[in-house]
ROKE-429306 format. One line per 5 residues: number of its first residue (from 1); their letters; for each residue x, y, z of N, C-alpha, C. Coordinates in Angstrom, 1 decimal, m for minus. Example, Ala and Ser with C-alpha at 12.3 -4.5 7.8 and 13.67 -1.06 7.14 Angstrom:
BEGIN
1 = as = 13.2/m5.7/7.8/12.3/m4.5/7.8/13.2/m3.3/7.8  12.8/m2.2/7.1/13.7/m1.1/7.1/12.9/0.0/7.9
// end
This chain:
BEGIN
1 = xxxxx = 28.7/21.7/5.0/27.9/20.5/5.3/27.8/19.6/4.1  27.4/18.3/4.3/27.3/17.5/3.1/26.1/17.8/2.2  26.1/17.4/1.0/25.0/17.7/0.1/24.1/16.7/0.0  23.9/15.8/0.9/22.9/14.8/1.2/21.5/15.3/1.4  20.6/15.3/0.3/19.4/15.9/0.6/18.4/14.8/1.0
6 = xxxxx = 17.4/15.2/1.7/16.5/14.3/2.4/15.5/13.7/1.6  15.1/14.2/0.3/14.2/13.4/m0.6/15.1/12.3/m1.2  16.1/12.7/m1.9/17.0/11.7/m2.5/17.6/10.8/m1.6  17.8/11.2/m0.4/18.4/10.3/0.6/17.6/9.2/1.0  16.3/9.3/1.1/15.5/8.2/1.5/15.5/7.0/0.4
11 = xxxxx = 15.6/7.4/m0.8/15.8/6.4/m1.9/17.1/5.8/m1.9  18.2/6.7/m1.8/19.6/6.2/m2.0/20.0/5.4/m0.7  19.6/5.8/0.5/20.1/5.0/1.6/19.3/3.8/1.7  18.2/3.7/1.3/17.4/2.4/1.4/18.1/1.4/0.3  18.5/1.8/m0.8/19.2/0.9/m1.7/20.5/0.4/m1.1
16 = xxxxx = 21.1/1.2/m0.4/22.4/1.0/0.2/22.3/m0.1/1.3  21.2/0.2/2.1/20.9/m0.8/3.3/20.4/m2.2/2.6  19.9/m2.3/1.5/19.5/m3.5/0.8/20.8/m4.1/0.5  21.8/m3.5/0.1/23.1/m4.0/m0.3/22.9/m4.3/m1.8  22.0/m3.8/m2.5/22.0/m4.1/m4.0/21.2/m2.8/m4.6
21 = xxxxx = 21.5/m2.8/m6.0/20.8/m1.7/m6.8/19.5/m2.1/m7.2  18.6/m1.2/m7.5/17.3/m1.4/m8.1/17.3/m1.8/m9.6  16.3/m2.4/m10.1/16.2/m2.7/m11.4/15.6/m1.4/m12.1  15.6/m1.2/m13.4/14.9/0.0/m14.0/13.4/0.0/m13.5  13.0/m1.2/m13.7/11.4/m1.5/m13.3/11.1/m1.0/m11.9
26 = xxxxx = 12.2/m1.4/m11.0/11.8/m0.9/m9.7/12.2/0.5/m9.4  13.0/1.0/m10.0/13.2/2.7/m9.9/11.9/3.3/m10.5  11.3/2.8/m11.5/10.2/3.3/m11.9/9.0/3.3/m11.0  8.8/2.2/m10.3/7.6/2.1/m9.4/7.9/2.9/m8.4  9.2/2.9/m7.8/9.3/3.8/m6.7/9.1/5.2/m7.0
31 = xxxxx = 9.4/5.7/m8.2/9.2/7.1/m8.5/7.7/7.4/m8.6  6.9/6.4/m9.1/5.5/6.5/m9.1/4.8/6.6/m7.8  5.4/5.8/m6.9/4.7/5.7/m5.5/5.0/6.9/m4.7  6.1/7.7/m5.1/6.5/8.7/m4.3/5.6/10.1/m4.6  5.4/10.9/m3.8/4.8/12.2/m4.1/5.4/13.2/m3.1
36 = xxxxx = 5.7/14.4/m3.6/6.1/15.5/m2.8/5.4/16.7/m3.3  5.2/17.6/m2.2/4.5/18.9/m2.4/5.2/20.0/m1.6  5.5/21.2/m2.2/6.0/22.3/m1.6/4.9/23.4/m1.4  4.6/23.7/m0.2/3.6/24.7/0.1/4.2/25.9/0.7  3.6/27.1/0.0/4.1/28.4/0.4/3.1/28.9/1.3
41 = xxxxx = 3.5/29.1/2.6/2.4/29.5/3.7/2.5/31.0/3.7  1.4/31.4/4.4/1.1/32.9/4.5/2.2/33.7/5.0  3.0/33.3/5.9/4.0/34.1/6.4/5.3/33.9/5.6  5.4/33.3/4.4/6.5/33.2/3.7/7.3/32.0/4.0  7.0/31.2/4.9/7.8/30.0/5.1/7.3/28.9/4.1
46 = xxxxx = 8.1/27.8/4.0/8.0/26.9/3.0/7.9/25.5/3.8  6.8/24.7/3.3/6.6/23.4/4.0/6.7/22.5/3.0  7.7/21.5/2.9/7.8/20.5/2.0/7.5/19.3/2.4  6.6/18.6/1.9/6.1/17.2/2.5/6.3/16.2/1.4  6.9/15.0/1.7/7.0/13.9/0.8/6.5/12.6/1.6
51 = xxxxx = 5.8/11.9/0.6/5.3/10.6/1.0/6.1/9.4/0.1  6.5/8.6/0.7/7.3/7.5/0.1/6.8/6.1/0.4  6.7/5.2/m0.5/6.6/3.7/m0.1/7.6/3.4/0.7  7.5/2.7/1.8/8.5/2.3/2.8/8.1/0.9/3.5  7.8/0.0/2.6/7.4/m1.4/3.0/8.4/m2.3/2.9
56 = xxxxx = 9.6/m2.3/2.8/10.6/m3.2/2.8/11.3/m3.6/4.2  11.6/m4.8/4.4/11.9/m5.2/5.8/13.4/m4.6/5.9  14.2/m4.4/4.9/15.5/m3.8/5.1/15.5/m2.3/5.3  14.4/m1.7/5.0/14.5/m0.2/5.4/14.6/0.1/6.9  15.6/1.1/7.3/15.7/1.3/8.6/15.3/2.8/8.8
61 = xxxxx = 14.1/2.8/9.4/13.3/4.2/9.7/14.2/4.9/10.6  14.8/4.5/11.7/15.6/5.1/12.7/16.8/5.8/12.1  17.5/5.0/11.3/18.7/5.4/10.6/18.4/6.7/9.8  17.3/6.6/9.0/17.0/7.6/8.1/16.6/8.9/8.9  15.9/8.7/9.9/15.4/10.0/10.7/16.7/10.5/11.3
66 = xxxxx = 17.5/9.7/11.8/18.9/10.3/12.5/19.5/11.0/11.5  19.8/10.6/10.2/20.5/11.2/9.3/20.0/12.5/8.8  18.8/12.4/8.7/17.9/13.7/8.3/18.1/14.8/9.5  17.9/14.4/10.6/18.0/15.3/11.8/19.5/15.9/11.9  20.4/15.0/11.6/22.0/15.6/11.9/22.1/16.4/10.7
71 = xxxxx = 21.6/16.2/9.5/21.8/17.0/8.3/21.2/18.4/8.6  20.0/18.4/9.1/19.2/19.8/9.4/20.0/20.6/10.4  20.3/19.7/11.5/21.1/20.5/12.6/22.6/21.1/12.1  23.1/20.3/11.2/24.4/20.9/10.6/24.2/22.1/9.8  23.1/22.1/9.0/22.7/23.2/8.1/22.4/24.5/9.0
76 = xxxxx = 21.6/24.3/9.9/21.2/25.4/10.9/22.3/26.1/11.6  23.4/25.5/11.7/24.6/26.2/12.5/25.0/27.4/11.6  24.8/27.3/10.2/25.3/28.4/9.4/24.2/29.5/9.2  23.0/29.3/9.7/21.9/30.3/9.4/22.0/31.4/10.4  21.7/32.6/9.8/21.6/33.8/10.6/20.3/34.1/11.2
81 = xxxxx = 19.2/33.6/10.4/17.9/33.9/11.0/17.1/32.5/10.7  16.3/32.2/11.6/15.4/31.0/11.6/16.1/29.8/11.2  15.4/28.8/11.4/15.8/27.5/11.4/15.1/26.6/10.5  15.6/25.6/9.8/14.9/24.5/9.2/14.7/23.5/10.2  13.3/23.0/10.2/12.9/22.1/11.3/12.2/20.8/10.6
86 = xxxxx = 12.3/19.7/11.1/11.6/18.5/10.7/10.3/18.3/11.3  9.2/18.8/10.6/7.9/18.8/11.4/7.2/17.4/11.5  7.6/16.5/10.7/6.9/15.3/10.6/7.9/14.2/10.0  8.1/13.0/10.7/8.6/11.9/10.2/7.8/10.8/10.6  7.0/10.3/10.0/6.0/9.2/10.3/5.9/8.1/9.3
91 = xxxxx = 5.9/6.8/9.9/5.7/5.7/9.0/4.5/5.0/9.3  3.5/5.0/8.5/2.1/4.5/8.8/1.8/3.6/7.6  1.4/2.2/7.9/1.0/1.4/6.9/1.8/1.2/5.6  3.2/1.3/5.8/4.0/1.2/4.6/4.3/2.4/3.9  3.9/3.6/4.4/4.1/4.9/3.8/4.7/5.8/4.8
96 = xxxxx = 5.9/6.3/4.4/6.7/7.2/5.1/6.4/8.6/4.7  6.0/9.4/5.6/5.7/10.9/5.4/6.7/11.7/6.2  7.4/12.6/5.4/8.4/13.5/5.9/8.0/14.9/5.6  7.9/15.8/6.5/7.7/17.2/6.3/8.7/18.0/6.9  9.4/18.9/6.1/10.5/19.8/6.6/10.0/21.3/6.3
101 = xxxxx = 10.2/22.1/7.3/9.8/23.5/7.0/11.0/24.4/7.1  10.9/25.3/6.1/12.1/26.4/6.0/11.4/27.7/6.2  12.2/28.5/6.9/11.7/29.8/7.3/11.5/30.7/6.1  12.2/30.5/4.9/11.9/31.3/3.7/12.3/30.7/2.5  12.0/31.3/1.4/12.3/30.7/0.1/13.7/30.6/m0.2
106 = xxxxx = 14.5/31.7/0.4/15.9/31.8/0.3/16.6/30.6/1.1  16.1/30.3/2.2/16.7/29.2/3.0/16.4/28.0/2.3  15.1/27.7/1.9/14.9/26.5/0.9/15.7/26.3/m0.2  16.1/27.4/m0.8/17.0/27.3/m2.0/18.5/27.0/m1.7  18.8/27.5/m0.5/20.2/27.2/0.0/20.4/25.7/0.5
111 = xxxxx = 19.3/25.3/1.0/19.3/23.9/1.5/19.3/22.9/0.5  18.4/23.1/m0.5/18.2/22.2/m1.7/19.1/22.5/m2.9  20.0/23.4/m3.0/20.8/23.6/m4.1/22.2/23.5/m4.0  22.7/22.6/m4.7/24.3/22.4/m4.7/24.8/22.3/m6.2  26.1/22.0/m6.4/26.5/21.9/m7.7/25.8/21.0/m8.6
116 = xxxxx = 25.0/20.0/m8.1/24.4/18.9/m8.9/22.9/19.2/m9.0  22.4/20.2/m8.2/20.9/20.3/m8.2/20.6/21.9/m8.0  19.7/22.4/m8.8/19.3/23.7/m8.7/17.8/23.9/m8.4  17.5/24.0/m7.2/16.2/24.1/m6.7/15.9/25.5/m6.2  16.4/26.5/m6.8/16.1/28.0/m6.4/14.7/28.2/m6.5
121 = xxxxx = 14.2/29.0/m5.3/12.9/29.2/m5.4/12.6/30.7/m4.8  11.8/31.5/m5.5/11.6/32.8/m5.2/10.1/32.8/m4.8  9.7/33.6/m3.7/8.3/33.8/m3.2/8.3/35.2/m2.7  7.5/36.0/m3.2/7.2/37.4/m2.8/6.2/38.1/m3.9  6.2/39.5/m3.7/5.4/40.3/m4.7/6.1/40.2/m5.9
126 = xxxxx = 5.4/40.6/m7.0/5.9/40.8/m8.3/6.9/41.9/m8.3  6.6/43.0/m7.6/7.5/44.1/m7.6/8.9/43.6/m6.9  8.9/42.9/m5.9/9.9/42.4/m5.1/10.8/41.5/m6.1  10.1/40.6/m6.9/10.8/39.8/m7.8/11.5/40.5/m8.9  10.8/41.5/m9.4/11.4/42.3/m10.4/12.6/43.1/m10.0
131 = xxxxx = 12.6/43.6/m8.6/13.6/44.3/m8.0/14.9/43.3/m7.8  14.4/42.2/m7.6/15.4/41.1/m7.4/16.3/40.7/m8.6  15.8/41.0/m9.8/16.4/40.8/m11.1/15.6/39.6/m11.9  14.6/39.2/m11.3/13.8/38.1/m12.0/13.3/38.7/m13.4  13.4/38.0/m14.6/12.9/38.6/m15.8/11.3/38.2/m16.0
136 = xxxxx = 10.6/39.2/m16.3/9.2/39.0/m16.7/8.8/39.1/m18.3  9.9/39.0/m19.1/9.7/38.8/m20.5/9.2/37.5/m20.9  8.0/37.2/m20.4/7.2/36.0/m20.6/5.8/36.2/m20.9  5.1/35.2/m21.2/3.7/35.3/m21.1/3.0/34.3/m20.3  1.9/34.7/m19.6/1.2/34.0/m18.7/m0.3/33.8/m19.0
141 = xxxxx = m0.9/32.8/m18.6/m2.1/32.4/m19.0/m3.2/32.3/m17.8  m4.2/32.8/m17.7/m5.1/32.7/m16.6/m5.7/31.2/m16.5  m6.0/30.8/m15.2/m6.4/29.4/m15.0/m7.3/28.8/m15.9  m8.2/29.5/m16.6/m9.2/28.9/m17.3/m8.7/28.9/m18.8  m7.4/29.4/m19.1/m6.9/29.3/m20.4/m7.6/30.3/m21.3
146 = xxxxx = m8.1/31.4/m20.8/m9.1/32.3/m21.7/m8.2/33.6/m22.0  m7.3/33.9/m21.1/m6.7/35.2/m21.3/m5.1/35.0/m21.2  m4.3/35.7/m22.0/m2.8/35.6/m21.8/m2.3/37.1/m21.7  m1.5/37.2/m20.7/m0.8/38.6/m20.5/0.7/38.5/m20.7  1.2/39.7/m20.9/2.8/39.7/m21.0/3.4/40.6/m20.0
151 = xxxxx = 4.6/41.0/m20.1/5.5/41.7/m19.3/4.8/43.0/m18.6  4.1/43.9/m19.4/3.6/45.1/m18.9/2.5/44.7/m18.0  1.5/43.9/m18.4/0.4/43.5/m17.5/0.9/42.9/m16.1  2.0/42.0/m16.4/2.4/41.3/m15.2/3.1/42.4/m14.1  3.9/43.3/m14.6/4.5/44.4/m13.7/3.4/45.4/m13.2
156 = xxxxx = 2.4/45.5/m13.9/1.2/46.3/m13.4/0.5/45.7/m12.2  0.8/44.4/m12.0/0.2/43.7/m10.8/1.3/43.5/m9.7  2.0/44.6/m9.5/3.1/44.6/m8.7/3.0/44.0/m7.2  1.7/44.2/m6.7/1.4/43.8/m5.3/0.9/42.3/m5.2  0.7/41.6/m6.3/0.3/40.3/m6.4/1.4/39.5/m6.0
161 = xxxxx = 1.3/38.4/m5.5/2.3/37.4/m5.2/2.7/36.5/m6.3  4.0/36.2/m6.4/4.5/35.4/m7.5/5.4/34.4/m6.9  5.3/33.1/m7.4/6.2/32.1/m7.0/7.1/31.7/m8.4  8.3/31.7/m8.2/9.3/31.4/m9.4/10.1/30.3/m8.9  10.0/29.1/m9.7/11.0/28.1/m9.4/11.7/27.7/m10.6
166 = xxxxx = 12.9/27.2/m10.2/13.9/26.9/m11.3/14.0/25.2/m11.6  13.1/24.5/m10.7/13.0/23.0/m10.9/11.4/22.6/m10.9  11.1/21.5/m11.6/9.7/21.2/m11.6/9.3/20.7/m10.2  8.1/21.0/m9.9/7.6/20.5/m8.6/6.0/20.7/m8.5  5.5/19.9/m7.5/4.1/20.1/m7.2/3.9/21.2/m6.1
171 = xxxxx = 3.1/22.2/m6.2/3.1/23.4/m5.3/1.7/23.6/m4.8  1.6/24.2/m3.5/0.3/24.7/m3.0/0.6/26.1/m2.5  m0.1/27.1/m2.9/0.1/28.6/m2.3/m1.1/28.9/m1.5  m0.8/30.0/m0.7/m1.8/30.4/0.3/m2.5/31.4/m0.4  m3.4/31.1/m1.4/m4.2/32.2/m2.1/m4.8/31.5/m3.2
176 = xxxxx = m5.5/32.3/m4.1/m6.0/31.9/m5.2/m5.2/32.1/m6.6  m4.8/31.1/m7.4/m4.0/31.2/m8.5/m4.6/31.9/m9.5  m3.9/33.0/m10.0/m4.6/33.8/m11.0/m4.0/33.6/m12.4  m2.6/33.5/m12.6/m2.0/33.1/m13.7/m0.9/32.1/m13.7  m0.6/31.3/m14.7/0.5/30.4/m14.6/1.2/30.6/m16.0
181 = xxxxx = 2.5/30.3/m16.0/3.5/30.4/m16.9/3.6/29.2/m17.7  4.5/29.2/m18.7/4.7/28.0/m19.5/5.1/26.8/m18.6  4.4/25.6/m19.0/4.8/24.3/m18.5/4.3/24.3/m17.0  3.2/25.0/m16.7/2.6/25.0/m15.2/1.2/24.7/m15.5  0.6/23.8/m14.8/m0.8/23.4/m14.9/m1.5/23.7/m13.5
186 = xxxxx = m2.4/24.5/m13.6/m3.2/24.9/m12.3/m4.2/23.6/m12.1  m4.2/23.1/m10.7/m4.9/22.0/m10.4/m6.1/22.4/m9.6  m6.3/23.8/m9.2/m7.3/24.1/m8.4/m7.1/24.1/m6.9  m7.8/24.8/m6.0/m7.6/25.1/m4.6/m6.1/25.5/m4.3  m5.6/26.3/m5.1/m4.2/26.8/m4.8/m3.0/25.9/m5.2
191 = xxxxx = m3.4/25.0/m5.9/m2.4/23.9/m6.2/m2.1/23.9/m7.7  m0.8/23.5/m8.0/m0.4/23.6/m9.4/0.8/22.6/m9.6  1.0/22.2/m10.8/2.1/21.3/m11.1/3.0/21.9/m12.0  4.2/21.9/m11.9/5.2/22.3/m12.6/5.8/21.1/m13.4  5.6/21.2/m14.7/5.9/20.0/m15.5/7.4/19.9/m15.9
196 = xxxxx = 7.8/18.6/m15.7/9.3/18.2/m16.0/9.4/17.7/m17.5  10.7/17.6/m17.9/10.9/17.0/m19.2/10.9/15.4/m19.1  11.2/14.8/m20.1/11.0/13.3/m20.2/11.8/12.7/m19.1  12.9/13.3/m18.9/14.0/12.6/m17.9/14.0/13.4/m16.4  12.8/14.1/m16.4/12.7/14.8/m15.1/13.5/16.1/m15.1
201 = xxxxx = 13.9/16.6/m16.1/14.7/17.8/m16.0/13.8/19.0/m16.2  14.4/20.2/m15.7/13.7/21.4/m15.6/13.5/21.8/m17.2  12.2/22.5/m17.3/11.9/23.0/m18.6/12.1/24.6/m18.7  12.9/25.2/m17.8/13.0/26.5/m17.6/12.5/26.9/m16.3  12.3/28.3/m16.2/11.7/28.8/m15.1/10.3/28.7/m15.2
206 = xxxxx = 9.6/28.5/m13.9/8.2/28.3/m13.8/7.6/29.4/m12.9  6.6/30.0/m13.4/6.0/31.2/m12.7/4.5/31.0/m12.4  4.0/31.3/m11.3/2.8/31.3/m10.7/2.5/32.6/m10.1  1.3/33.2/m10.6/0.9/34.6/m9.9/m0.5/34.2/m9.2  m0.4/34.6/m7.8/m1.6/34.3/m7.1/m1.9/35.5/m6.1
211 = x = m3.1/35.5/m5.4/m3.5/36.6/m4.6/m4.4/36.1/m3.4
// end
C-alpha cells in the first residue's frame, strides 16, 4: 500500500489543492492550530483523533475523506485480525476532526511506520514489554516529581500497564498515570505529553506506567 498517512495527508493534499506551497509563517500557524491525541482504550485498541484548521475555500473535504477511506481499506486487506476504522470525519465551524481506530498497538505501529517515519507503539503490561525485549534500563519519576525508580523497581511492577512510544505524541490512557520517563510530562486525568526536539524529532523512547 502507499505510505500516505492520514495526518500528514490532510496538510499535504490541501497544499496541492491550493496549487501553491505555504510560507514558513503559514506552516507554523498550521502546526499550532493542529492537535492530535492518541488514546489507549481499556480493550487495548487505539483511538487517534486529530483536529485541524480547515477554513480555506480550496480545501476539498470529500476528496480527503475518500482518500483516507481508500487507504484504510487497502491496509485492511493485509490484516489477519481486526480492522482499522475511520470513526469520525467531521468538519464543523472550520475545524476538521478525524478519528481513526486501530485494533491494537501493533496495528497502529504497522499503519503509521514506514521508511520515513517510526511511530512504533507498545501497550501492555510491564512483564509483557520486558518479554518482548523492551529495555527498562531507565529511570522514571512519579507524577508529583517526588520519587524516582529504576529497572528493578519497574520490573517489580510487572502487572502494571506500560505505554512505550518511539515518537513524541499527546496521549491518554485508560487509568491513572503512576510514573513517566524522560521527556514525558503528566497532564492529569490520564493524559501526558511526550516532548519533541526543536525540529519535532523524537528524543528517544518515551515511557508511561499506569494502572
